[in-house]
Backbone and ligand atoms as CSV (ligand in chain L), in Angstrom:
chain,resi,resn,atom,element,x,y,z
A,1,MET,N,N,0.850,-1.198,-0.004
A,1,MET,CA,C,0.004,-0.002,-0.002
A,1,MET,C,C,0.883,1.249,0.007
A,2,ASN,N,N,0.604,2.172,-0.874
A,2,ASN,CA,C,1.441,3.381,-0.884
A,2,ASN,C,C,0.970,4.380,0.179
A,3,ALA,N,N,1.765,5.410,0.345
A,3,ALA,CA,C,1.491,6.381,1.435
A,3,ALA,C,C,0.147,7.062,1.237
A,4,ARG,N,N,-0.177,7.354,-0.026
A,4,ARG,CA,C,-1.407,8.105,-0.264
A,4,ARG,C,C,-2.643,7.295,0.155
A,5,SER,N,N,-2.658,6.003,-0.208
A,5,SER,CA,C,-3.863,5.225,0.134
A,5,SER,C,C,-3.917,4.985,1.660
A,6,LEU,N,N,-2.727,4.932,2.277
A,6,LEU,CA,C,-2.703,4.773,3.743
A,6,LEU,C,C,-3.342,5.996,4.404
A,7,TYR,N,N,-2.957,7.189,3.930
A,7,TYR,CA,C,-3.542,8.414,4.481
A,7,TYR,C,C,-5.041,8.463,4.224
A,8,GLY,N,N,-5.419,7.974,3.032
A,8,GLY,CA,C,-6.846,7.962,2.693
A,8,GLY,C,C,-7.620,7.107,3.671
A,9,ARG,N,N,-7.085,5.940,3.964
A,9,ARG,CA,C,-7.747,5.024,4.933
A,9,ARG,C,C,-7.824,5.645,6.313
A,10,LEU,N,N,-6.718,6.257,6.715
A,10,LEU,CA,C,-6.636,6.877,8.016
A,10,LEU,C,C,-7.687,7.977,8.143
A,11,ALA,N,N,-7.792,8.811,7.115
A,11,ALA,CA,C,-8.747,9.922,7.135
A,11,ALA,C,C,-10.161,9.354,7.210
A,12,GLY,N,N,-10.417,8.263,6.469
A,12,GLY,CA,C,-11.740,7.644,6.492
A,12,GLY,C,C,-12.095,7.144,7.876
A,13,SER,N,N,-11.155,6.507,8.552
A,13,SER,CA,C,-11.408,5.984,9.882
A,13,SER,C,C,-11.664,7.108,10.880
A,14,LEU,N,N,-10.857,8.169,10.766
A,14,LEU,CA,C,-11.030,9.295,11.676
A,14,LEU,C,C,-12.407,9.931,11.484
A,15,LEU,N,N,-12.823,10.030,10.222
A,15,LEU,CA,C,-14.121,10.615,9.908
A,15,LEU,C,C,-15.232,9.762,10.524
A,16,ALA,N,N,-15.133,8.441,10.337
A,16,ALA,CA,C,-16.145,7.530,10.882
A,16,ALA,C,C,-16.159,7.642,12.405
A,17,PHE,N,N,-14.984,7.694,13.008
A,17,PHE,CA,C,-14.896,7.808,14.453
A,17,PHE,C,C,-15.524,9.110,14.913
A,18,GLY,N,N,-15.239,10.197,14.188
A,18,GLY,CA,C,-15.793,11.499,14.529
A,18,GLY,C,C,-17.299,11.485,14.510
A,19,PHE,N,N,-17.888,10.847,13.487
A,19,PHE,CA,C,-19.349,10.824,13.399
A,19,PHE,C,C,-19.958,10.001,14.517
A,20,SER,N,N,-19.329,8.870,14.860
A,20,SER,CA,C,-19.896,8.062,15.924
A,20,SER,C,C,-19.762,8.790,17.268
A,21,ALA,N,N,-18.654,9.532,17.441
A,21,ALA,CA,C,-18.478,10.303,18.670
A,21,ALA,C,C,-19.565,11.380,18.758
A,22,LEU,N,N,-19.865,12.003,17.625
A,22,LEU,CA,C,-20.912,13.033,17.598
A,22,LEU,C,C,-22.250,12.432,17.991
A,23,ALA,N,N,-22.553,11.255,17.445
A,23,ALA,CA,C,-23.848,10.618,17.728
A,23,ALA,C,C,-23.961,10.315,19.216
A,24,VAL,N,N,-22.874,9.876,19.835
A,24,VAL,CA,C,-22.908,9.538,21.256
A,24,VAL,C,C,-23.098,10.797,22.108
A,25,ALA,N,N,-22.538,11.910,21.637
A,25,ALA,CA,C,-22.525,13.118,22.466
A,25,ALA,C,C,-23.718,14.042,22.244
A,26,ALA,N,N,-24.761,13.586,21.528
A,26,ALA,CA,C,-25.849,14.495,21.186
A,26,ALA,C,C,-26.536,15.042,22.424
A,27,GLU,N,N,-26.875,16.314,22.375
A,27,GLU,CA,C,-27.590,16.970,23.457
A,27,GLU,C,C,-28.902,17.555,22.931
A,28,HIS,N,N,-29.928,17.479,23.760
A,28,HIS,CA,C,-31.247,17.980,23.379
A,28,HIS,C,C,-31.736,18.928,24.463
A,29,VAL,N,N,-32.484,19.927,24.048
A,29,VAL,CA,C,-32.992,20.896,25.022
A,29,VAL,C,C,-34.518,20.840,25.063
A,30,VAL,N,N,-35.051,20.802,26.277
A,30,VAL,CA,C,-36.501,20.947,26.494
A,30,VAL,C,C,-36.690,22.275,27.221
A,31,VAL,N,N,-37.441,23.167,26.598
A,31,VAL,CA,C,-37.697,24.475,27.214
A,31,VAL,C,C,-38.908,24.345,28.143
A,32,VAL,N,N,-38.783,24.914,29.345
A,32,VAL,CA,C,-39.888,24.918,30.295
A,32,VAL,C,C,-40.380,26.347,30.397
A,33,GLU,N,N,-41.621,26.539,29.949
A,33,GLU,CA,C,-42.158,27.896,29.856
A,33,GLU,C,C,-43.683,27.831,29.905
A,34,LYS,N,N,-44.297,28.805,30.580
A,34,LYS,CA,C,-45.758,28.869,30.676
A,34,LYS,C,C,-46.338,27.544,31.162
A,35,TYR,N,N,-45.699,26.956,32.163
A,35,TYR,CA,C,-46.175,25.718,32.768
A,35,TYR,C,C,-46.283,24.578,31.754
A,36,ALA,N,N,-45.315,24.489,30.842
A,36,ALA,CA,C,-45.320,23.413,29.853
A,36,ALA,C,C,-43.909,23.054,29.447
A,37,PHE,N,N,-43.725,21.763,29.086
A,37,PHE,CA,C,-42.456,21.280,28.547
A,37,PHE,C,C,-42.543,21.307,27.017
A,38,SER,N,N,-41.510,21.841,26.370
A,38,SER,CA,C,-41.550,21.935,24.921
A,38,SER,C,C,-40.186,21.550,24.319
A,39,PRO,N,N,-40.111,20.493,23.492
A,39,PRO,CA,C,-41.238,19.659,23.086
A,39,PRO,C,C,-41.683,18.737,24.226
A,40,ALA,N,N,-42.977,18.449,24.264
A,40,ALA,CA,C,-43.500,17.561,25.316
A,40,ALA,C,C,-43.076,16.129,25.050
A,41,GLU,N,N,-42.908,15.768,23.776
A,41,GLU,CA,C,-42.401,14.437,23.425
A,41,GLU,C,C,-41.091,14.601,22.684
A,42,LEU,N,N,-40.063,13.929,23.203
A,42,LEU,CA,C,-38.735,14.048,22.608
A,42,LEU,C,C,-38.187,12.662,22.351
A,43,ARG,N,N,-37.716,12.435,21.134
A,43,ARG,CA,C,-37.156,11.134,20.761
A,43,ARG,C,C,-35.648,11.293,20.616
A,44,ILE,N,N,-34.879,10.480,21.345
A,44,ILE,CA,C,-33.419,10.609,21.328
A,44,ILE,C,C,-32.780,9.238,21.146
A,45,SER,N,N,-31.465,9.215,21.049
A,45,SER,CA,C,-30.722,7.961,20.952
A,45,SER,C,C,-30.069,7.664,22.292
A,46,LYS,N,N,-29.831,6.368,22.503
A,46,LYS,CA,C,-29.177,5.908,23.718
A,46,LYS,C,C,-27.871,6.659,23.943
A,47,GLY,N,N,-27.656,7.150,25.143
A,47,GLY,CA,C,-26.416,7.871,25.455
A,47,GLY,C,C,-26.532,9.383,25.311
A,48,ASP,N,N,-27.658,9.851,24.764
A,48,ASP,CA,C,-27.838,11.298,24.603
A,48,ASP,C,C,-28.139,11.968,25.940
A,49,THR,N,N,-27.951,13.278,25.957
A,49,THR,CA,C,-28.242,14.089,27.138
A,49,THR,C,C,-29.431,14.986,26.845
A,50,VAL,N,N,-30.288,15.138,27.827
A,50,VAL,CA,C,-31.398,16.107,27.700
A,50,VAL,C,C,-31.211,17.172,28.778
A,51,THR,N,N,-31.332,18.406,28.380
A,51,THR,CA,C,-31.234,19.535,29.311
A,51,THR,C,C,-32.547,20.295,29.332
A,52,TRP,N,N,-33.146,20.395,30.498
A,52,TRP,CA,C,-34.367,21.164,30.679
A,52,TRP,C,C,-33.962,22.568,31.126
A,53,THR,N,N,-34.491,23.559,30.443
A,53,THR,CA,C,-34.127,24.952,30.714
A,53,THR,C,C,-35.372,25.728,31.162
A,54,ASN,N,N,-35.287,26.355,32.312
A,54,ASN,CA,C,-36.429,27.106,32.834
A,54,ASN,C,C,-36.418,28.536,32.270
A,55,ASN,N,N,-37.417,28.792,31.406
A,55,ASN,CA,C,-37.537,30.130,30.790
A,55,ASN,C,C,-38.680,30.944,31.412
A,56,GLU,N,N,-39.131,30.523,32.588
A,56,GLU,CA,C,-40.228,31.269,33.242
A,56,GLU,C,C,-39.715,32.594,33.787
A,57,LYS,N,N,-40.658,33.424,34.216
A,57,LYS,CA,C,-40.265,34.684,34.855
A,57,LYS,C,C,-40.058,34.493,36.350
A,58,ARG,N,N,-40.897,33.660,37.003
A,58,ARG,CA,C,-40.755,33.528,38.463
A,58,ARG,C,C,-41.121,32.170,39.034
A,59,VAL,N,N,-41.412,31.180,38.204
A,59,VAL,CA,C,-41.836,29.875,38.730
A,59,VAL,C,C,-40.720,28.851,38.621
A,60,SER,N,N,-40.529,28.039,39.685
A,60,SER,CA,C,-39.560,26.943,39.606
A,60,SER,C,C,-40.288,25.647,39.261
A,61,HIS,N,N,-39.552,24.734,38.648
A,61,HIS,CA,C,-40.116,23.451,38.233
A,61,HIS,C,C,-39.135,22.346,38.557
A,62,SER,N,N,-39.587,21.097,38.369
A,62,SER,CA,C,-38.691,19.945,38.470
A,62,SER,C,C,-39.079,18.946,37.395
A,63,VAL,N,N,-38.276,17.900,37.277
A,63,VAL,CA,C,-38.582,16.795,36.367
A,63,VAL,C,C,-38.686,15.549,37.231
A,64,LEU,N,N,-39.895,14.985,37.296
A,64,LEU,CA,C,-40.139,13.816,38.145
A,64,LEU,C,C,-40.523,12.647,37.225
A,65,PHE,N,N,-39.687,11.617,37.204
A,65,PHE,CA,C,-39.948,10.466,36.322
A,65,PHE,C,C,-40.997,9.569,36.956
A,66,ILE,N,N,-42.080,9.367,36.231
A,66,ILE,CA,C,-43.223,8.632,36.761
A,66,ILE,C,C,-42.883,7.151,36.874
A,67,GLY,N,N,-43.087,6.605,38.047
A,67,GLY,CA,C,-42.820,5.180,38.289
A,67,GLY,C,C,-41.367,4.836,38.469
A,68,ARG,N,N,-40.499,5.826,38.579
A,68,ARG,CA,C,-39.071,5.547,38.720
A,68,ARG,C,C,-38.476,6.155,39.977
A,69,SER,N,N,-39.311,6.811,40.792
A,69,SER,CA,C,-38.858,7.468,42.021
A,69,SER,C,C,-37.550,8.227,41.815
A,70,GLU,N,N,-37.555,9.048,40.799
A,70,GLU,CA,C,-36.403,9.907,40.531
A,70,GLU,C,C,-36.914,11.294,40.182
A,71,GLU,N,N,-36.426,12.283,40.936
A,71,GLU,CA,C,-36.854,13.663,40.660
A,71,GLU,C,C,-35.647,14.572,40.695
A,72,SER,N,N,-35.629,15.540,39.783
A,72,SER,CA,C,-34.556,16.538,39.773
A,72,SER,C,C,-34.726,17.476,40.951
A,73,GLU,N,N,-33.730,18.280,41.191
A,73,GLU,CA,C,-33.907,19.405,42.094
A,73,GLU,C,C,-34.824,20.403,41.394
A,74,ARG,N,N,-35.413,21.300,42.187
A,74,ARG,CA,C,-36.163,22.396,41.583
A,74,ARG,C,C,-35.179,23.287,40.831
A,75,PHE,N,N,-35.547,23.646,39.619
A,75,PHE,CA,C,-34.710,24.624,38.932
A,75,PHE,C,C,-35.509,25.883,38.658
A,76,PHE,N,N,-34.867,26.982,38.962
A,76,PHE,CA,C,-35.528,28.285,38.945
A,76,PHE,C,C,-35.309,28.985,37.616
A,77,PRO,N,N,-36.020,30.103,37.359
A,77,PRO,CA,C,-35.853,30.834,36.093
A,77,PRO,C,C,-34.373,31.093,35.801
A,78,GLY,N,N,-33.954,30.747,34.588
A,78,GLY,CA,C,-32.559,30.930,34.195
A,78,GLY,C,C,-31.692,29.725,34.509
A,79,GLU,N,N,-32.213,28.781,35.296
A,79,GLU,CA,C,-31.441,27.584,35.628
A,79,GLU,C,C,-31.832,26.432,34.706
A,80,LYS,N,N,-30.963,25.404,34.684
A,80,LYS,CA,C,-31.247,24.234,33.879
A,80,LYS,C,C,-30.870,22.977,34.640
A,81,TRP,N,N,-31.370,21.846,34.145
A,81,TRP,CA,C,-31.039,20.559,34.746
A,81,TRP,C,C,-30.854,19.550,33.610
A,82,SER,N,N,-29.805,18.722,33.719
A,82,SER,CA,C,-29.491,17.768,32.654
A,82,SER,C,C,-29.492,16.337,33.165
A,83,ARG,N,N,-29.808,15.424,32.263
A,83,ARG,CA,C,-29.736,13.988,32.588
A,83,ARG,C,C,-29.291,13.242,31.344
A,84,VAL,N,N,-28.391,12.271,31.544
A,84,VAL,CA,C,-27.976,11.386,30.465
A,84,VAL,C,C,-28.915,10.189,30.451
A,85,PHE,N,N,-29.232,9.668,29.260
A,85,PHE,CA,C,-30.113,8.497,29.126
A,85,PHE,C,C,-29.313,7.341,28.518
A,86,PRO,N,N,-28.624,6.543,29.367
A,86,PRO,CA,C,-27.794,5.460,28.858
A,86,PRO,C,C,-28.584,4.230,28.435
A,87,GLU,N,N,-29.873,4.175,28.835
A,87,GLU,CA,C,-30.674,2.998,28.504
A,87,GLU,C,C,-31.840,3.384,27.593
A,88,ALA,N,N,-32.165,2.445,26.665
A,88,ALA,CA,C,-33.315,2.655,25.823
A,88,ALA,C,C,-34.582,2.503,26.653
A,89,GLY,N,N,-35.659,3.137,26.226
A,89,GLY,CA,C,-36.933,3.014,26.931
A,89,GLY,C,C,-37.781,4.255,26.811
A,90,ARG,N,N,-38.906,4.179,27.496
A,90,ARG,CA,C,-39.850,5.291,27.488
A,90,ARG,C,C,-39.858,5.906,28.883
A,91,PHE,N,N,-39.492,7.178,28.981
A,91,PHE,CA,C,-39.360,7.861,30.265
A,91,PHE,C,C,-40.414,8.958,30.355
A,92,GLU,N,N,-41.547,8.590,30.962
A,92,GLU,CA,C,-42.602,9.587,31.137
A,92,GLU,C,C,-42.290,10.385,32.391
A,93,TYR,N,N,-42.543,11.671,32.330
A,93,TYR,CA,C,-42.260,12.514,33.481
A,93,TYR,C,C,-43.302,13.606,33.631
A,94,ARG,N,N,-43.298,14.197,34.815
A,94,ARG,CA,C,-44.126,15.365,35.080
A,94,ARG,C,C,-43.336,16.295,35.952
A,95,CYS,N,N,-43.879,17.492,36.170
A,95,CYS,CA,C,-43.243,18.419,37.083
A,95,CYS,C,C,-43.677,18.046,38.501
A,96,GLY,N,N,-42.763,18.015,39.464
A,96,GLY,CA,C,-43.120,17.683,40.849
A,96,GLY,C,C,-44.218,18.560,41.406
A,97,PRO,N,N,-44.004,19.876,41.474
A,97,PRO,CA,C,-45.016,20.750,42.038
A,97,PRO,C,C,-46.246,20.997,41.142
A,98,HIS,N,N,-46.153,20.702,39.846
A,98,HIS,CA,C,-47.274,20.964,38.932
A,98,HIS,C,C,-47.563,19.676,38.145
A,99,PRO,N,N,-48.358,18.766,38.719
A,99,PRO,CA,C,-48.599,17.440,38.110
A,99,PRO,C,C,-49.234,17.502,36.729
A,100,GLU,N,N,-49.837,18.644,36.383
A,100,GLU,CA,C,-50.470,18.764,35.062
A,100,GLU,C,C,-49.446,18.967,33.951
A,101,MET,N,N,-48.216,19.267,34.321
A,101,MET,CA,C,-47.153,19.443,33.311
A,101,MET,C,C,-46.567,18.083,32.988
A,102,LEU,N,N,-46.811,17.598,31.758
A,102,LEU,CA,C,-46.377,16.250,31.383
A,102,LEU,C,C,-45.405,16.278,30.210
A,103,GLY,N,N,-44.540,15.258,30.190
A,103,GLY,CA,C,-43.625,15.098,29.067
A,103,GLY,C,C,-43.145,13.670,28.985
A,104,VAL,N,N,-42.510,13.342,27.867
A,104,VAL,CA,C,-41.950,11.993,27.722
A,104,VAL,C,C,-40.669,12.072,26.889
A,105,VAL,N,N,-39.689,11.295,27.305
A,105,VAL,CA,C,-38.459,11.117,26.530
A,105,VAL,C,C,-38.442,9.685,26.049
A,106,ILE,N,N,-38.384,9.496,24.740
A,106,ILE,CA,C,-38.331,8.141,24.184
A,106,ILE,C,C,-36.908,7.897,23.690
A,107,VAL,N,N,-36.257,6.893,24.296
A,107,VAL,CA,C,-34.857,6.633,23.987
A,107,VAL,C,C,-34.768,5.394,23.098
A,108,ASP,N,N,-34.327,5.622,21.854
A,108,ASP,CA,C,-34.133,4.516,20.908
A,108,ASP,C,C,-32.801,3.841,21.154
A,109,GLU,N,N,-32.700,2.629,20.681
A,109,GLU,CA,C,-31.444,1.860,20.785
A,109,GLU,C,C,-30.311,2.592,20.091
L,1,CU,CU,CU,-43.667,22.972,37.358
């Protein structure tokens, strides 16, 4: 193999590695505003991160996963909270203090 084709192969591998690294590191934002999660339904890939951002003027919220006994801290206007989703599945959640606020994160393989 000559030097040129070796470099070509190397560049191809680095590119493939870069894309897979990007896929693993994907981040998604859910905006919390006017007592609602937006988007209310979010579809992501295994290993992705979701960040909830509070855009309210004066109300704090949380993310409480239904049936999983896991709740975030309250996050206030201007604050955010993140969670990584290493496992595939359907993660339904609501706001702790405001049970009418519903959302779901669907994690694909
Ligand atoms: Cu709330």
